[in-house]
C-alpha positions as a Markdown table, in Angstrom:
| # | Residue | x | y | z |
|---|---|---|---|---|
| 1 | Met | -6.4 | -7.7 | 11.4 |
| 2 | His | -5.1 | -5.2 | 9.1 |
| 3 | Phe | -3.5 | -5.6 | 6.5 |
| 4 | Leu | -0.7 | -2.6 | 4.4 |
| 5 | Tyr | -0.7 | -3.0 | 1.4 |
| 6 | Ile | 2.1 | -1.5 | -2.2 |
| 7 | Leu | 0.0 | -1.8 | -5.3 |
| 8 | His | 2.4 | -1.2 | -9.1 |
| 9 | Ser | 1.2 | -1.3 | -11.6 |
| 10 | Gln | 3.7 | -1.6 | -14.3 |
| 11 | Thr | 2.3 | 0.4 | -17.6 |
| 12 | Ile | 2.8 | 3.3 | -15.2 |
| 13 | Asn | 5.3 | 2.9 | -13.4 |
| 14 | Arg | 3.9 | 3.6 | -10.5 |
| 15 | Tyr | 2.9 | 2.4 | -7.0 |
| 16 | Tyr | -0.2 | 2.5 | -4.3 |
| 17 | Ile | 0.0 | 2.1 | -0.6 |
| 18 | Gly | -3.4 | 1.8 | 1.8 |
| 19 | Glu | -5.0 | -0.6 | 4.0 |
| 20 | Ser | -7.6 | -3.1 | 3.7 |
| 21 | Ile | -8.9 | -5.9 | 6.4 |
| 22 | Asn | -9.3 | -7.3 | 2.7 |
| 23 | Pro | -5.9 | -6.9 | 0.8 |
| 24 | Glu | -8.1 | -8.8 | -2.7 |
| 25 | Asn | -10.9 | -7.8 | -3.1 |
| 26 | Arg | -9.7 | -3.7 | -2.4 |
| 27 | Leu | -7.2 | -4.9 | -4.9 |
| 28 | Leu | -10.2 | -5.1 | -7.3 |
| 29 | Gln | -11.7 | -2.8 | -6.3 |
| 30 | His | -9.2 | -0.6 | -7.8 |
| 31 | Asn | -9.1 | -2.8 | -10.8 |
| 32 | Thr | -12.3 | -1.7 | -11.7 |
| 33 | His | -12.5 | 1.8 | -10.8 |
| 34 | His | -14.9 | 1.5 | -7.5 |
| 35 | Tyr | -13.5 | 4.4 | -6.9 |
| 36 | Lys | -14.2 | 6.8 | -9.3 |
| 37 | Ser | -12.0 | 9.3 | -7.6 |
| 38 | Asn | -9.8 | 7.5 | -6.7 |
| 39 | Tyr | -5.5 | 7.2 | -7.8 |
| 40 | Thr | -5.4 | 4.5 | -8.9 |
| 41 | Lys | -7.8 | 5.3 | -11.8 |
| 42 | Ala | -5.0 | 5.9 | -13.9 |
| 43 | Thr | -4.8 | 2.5 | -15.2 |
| 44 | Ser | -6.7 | -1.5 | -14.8 |
| 45 | Tyr | -3.6 | -3.4 | -14.1 |
| 46 | Trp | -2.5 | -2.8 | -10.8 |
| 47 | Lys | -0.6 | -5.5 | -8.8 |
| 48 | Ile | -0.5 | -6.6 | -4.9 |
| 49 | Ile | 3.7 | -6.7 | -4.6 |
| 50 | Leu | 3.2 | -7.0 | -0.5 |
| 51 | Thr | 0.5 | -6.9 | 2.6 |
| 52 | His | 1.6 | -6.1 | 5.6 |
| 53 | Ser | -0.8 | -7.6 | 8.4 |
| 54 | Cys | -0.8 | -5.2 | 10.8 |
| 55 | Gln | -2.4 | -5.6 | 14.9 |
| 56 | Asn | -5.1 | -2.9 | 14.4 |
| 57 | Lys | -6.7 | -1.1 | 11.4 |
| 58 | Gln | -4.5 | 2.2 | 13.2 |
| 59 | Asp | -0.9 | 0.9 | 12.7 |
| 60 | Ala | -1.7 | 0.3 | 9.3 |
| 61 | Leu | -2.8 | 3.7 | 8.8 |
| 62 | Tyr | -0.2 | 5.0 | 10.9 |
| 63 | Leu | 2.6 | 3.2 | 8.0 |
| 64 | Glu | -0.1 | 4.2 | 5.2 |
| 65 | Arg | 0.7 | 7.8 | 6.1 |
| 66 | Phe | 4.3 | 7.5 | 7.0 |
| 67 | Ile | 5.1 | 6.2 | 4.0 |
| 68 | Lys | 3.3 | 8.7 | 1.5 |
| 69 | Arg | 4.3 | 11.2 | 3.6 |
| 70 | Met | 7.9 | 10.5 | 2.9 |
| 71 | Lys | 6.7 | 11.2 | -1.3 |
| 72 | Ser | 9.5 | 8.2 | -1.9 |
| 73 | Lys | 9.8 | 5.7 | -4.8 |
| 74 | Lys | 13.0 | 4.8 | -3.4 |
| 75 | Phe | 11.8 | 4.3 | -0.3 |
| 76 | Ile | 9.1 | 2.2 | -0.9 |
| 77 | Glu | 11.7 | -0.2 | -3.4 |
| 78 | Lys | 13.4 | -0.4 | -0.3 |
| 79 | Ile | 10.9 | -1.7 | 2.0 |
| 80 | Ile | 9.4 | -4.1 | -0.8 |
| 81 | Ala | 13.0 | -4.9 | -0.6 |
| 82 | Asn | 12.6 | -4.8 | 3.5 |
| 83 | Pro | 9.5 | -5.1 | 5.2 |
| 84 | Ser | 10.9 | -5.6 | 8.2 |
| 85 | Ile | 11.2 | -1.8 | 8.5 |
| 86 | Leu | 7.3 | -1.4 | 8.5 |
| 87 | Asn | 7.8 | -3.0 | 11.5 |
| 88 | Asp | 11.1 | -0.4 | 12.9 |
| 89 | Ile | 8.0 | 1.8 | 11.6 |
| 90 | Leu | 5.9 | 0.2 | 13.8 |
| 91 | Leu | 8.3 | 0.4 | 17.3 |
| 92 | Arg | 9.3 | 4.7 | 17.0 |
| 93 | Lys | 6.0 | 5.2 | 17.3 |
């Protein structure tokens, strides 16, 4: 099973979207700057706002890319408020 996850940093008031088989471990990597050139290196205070389980990695990647292509903070906040949007996106692919 794979997960789409959304992180939020209150420090910089930004969201980060990613996918992983273990979102908790991935959060630790983001907060400890495991990957030096990562977008999340801007702060060490990321918090998981949403995790959404997907049947496979392809679905998780599809959702991640779809959300990132939208380039919209409002869209991300809509998803957080109503995660069923993610199922609708997958049904339309």
